[in-house]
C-alpha positions in Angstrom: 2.9 75.9 -67.5 5.8 75.7 -65.0 8.0 73.8 -67.4 9.4 71.2 -65.0 10.3 67.7 -65.9 9.7 64.5 -64.0 12.9 64.5 -61.9 12.4 68.1 -60.9 9.0 67.3 -59.7 10.3 64.3 -57.7 12.8 66.5 -56.0 10.0 69.0 -55.1 7.9 66.2 -53.6 10.9 64.9 -51.5 11.7 68.4 -50.3 8.2 68.9 -49.3 8.1 65.7 -47.5 11.3 66.8 -45.6 10.0 70.2 -44.7 6.4 69.5 -44.0 6.7 65.9 -42.8 4.7 62.9 -44.0 2.0 63.1 -41.3 1.0 66.7 -42.4 1.4 66.2 -46.1 -2.2 65.2 -46.8 -3.4 68.3 -45.1 -1.1 70.6 -47.1 -1.9 68.7 -50.3 -5.6 69.5 -49.8 -4.9 73.2 -49.0 -2.8 73.3 -52.3 -5.6 71.7 -54.3 -8.1 74.3 -52.9 -5.7 77.2 -53.6 -5.2 76.0 -57.3 -9.1 75.6 -57.6 -9.6 79.2 -56.2 -7.0 80.6 -58.6 -8.5 78.8 -61.6 -11.9 80.1 -60.6 -10.5 83.8 -60.4 -8.9 83.4 -63.8 -12.0 82.1 -65.4 -14.1 84.9 -63.8 -11.7 87.4 -65.1 -12.0 85.9 -68.6 -15.7 85.9 -68.5 -15.8 89.5 -67.3 -13.2 90.7 -70.0 -15.3 88.8 -72.6 -18.5 90.5 -71.5 -16.9 93.9 -71.5 -15.1 93.5 -74.9 -18.0 91.7 -76.6 -17.2 90.4 -80.1 -13.8 92.1 -80.2 -12.6 89.5 -77.6 -12.4 86.8 -80.2 -10.7 89.0 -82.7 -7.6 89.7 -80.5 -4.5 87.6 -81.3 -3.7 86.6 -77.7 -0.4 84.8 -78.8 1.3 88.1 -79.5 1.0 88.9 -75.8 2.6 85.7 -74.6 5.7 86.7 -72.5 7.5 83.4 -73.3 8.2 84.6 -76.8 10.3 87.5 -75.8 14.0 86.9 -75.5 15.6 89.7 -73.4 18.9 89.3 -75.2 17.3 89.7 -78.6 15.5 92.8 -77.5 18.7 94.4 -76.1 20.6 93.5 -79.2 18.0 95.1 -81.5 17.6 98.3 -79.4 
């Protein structure tokens, strides 16, 4: 999802330890876990609501065509 490798993750953890401090790290880790859980819940609720509103058309939509990762700005400008 965020496309980070192992070394980048290690650097983020070390930076978090330096900024937050090791004594407050468990507290902030728990807060981050709750935030991620809430965001996932909101995304799932939005998906359920969209599925209810669209009905059977929801399954017919090709969602891959709306993936922003497939767009290359340089190619779009070149083709314009």
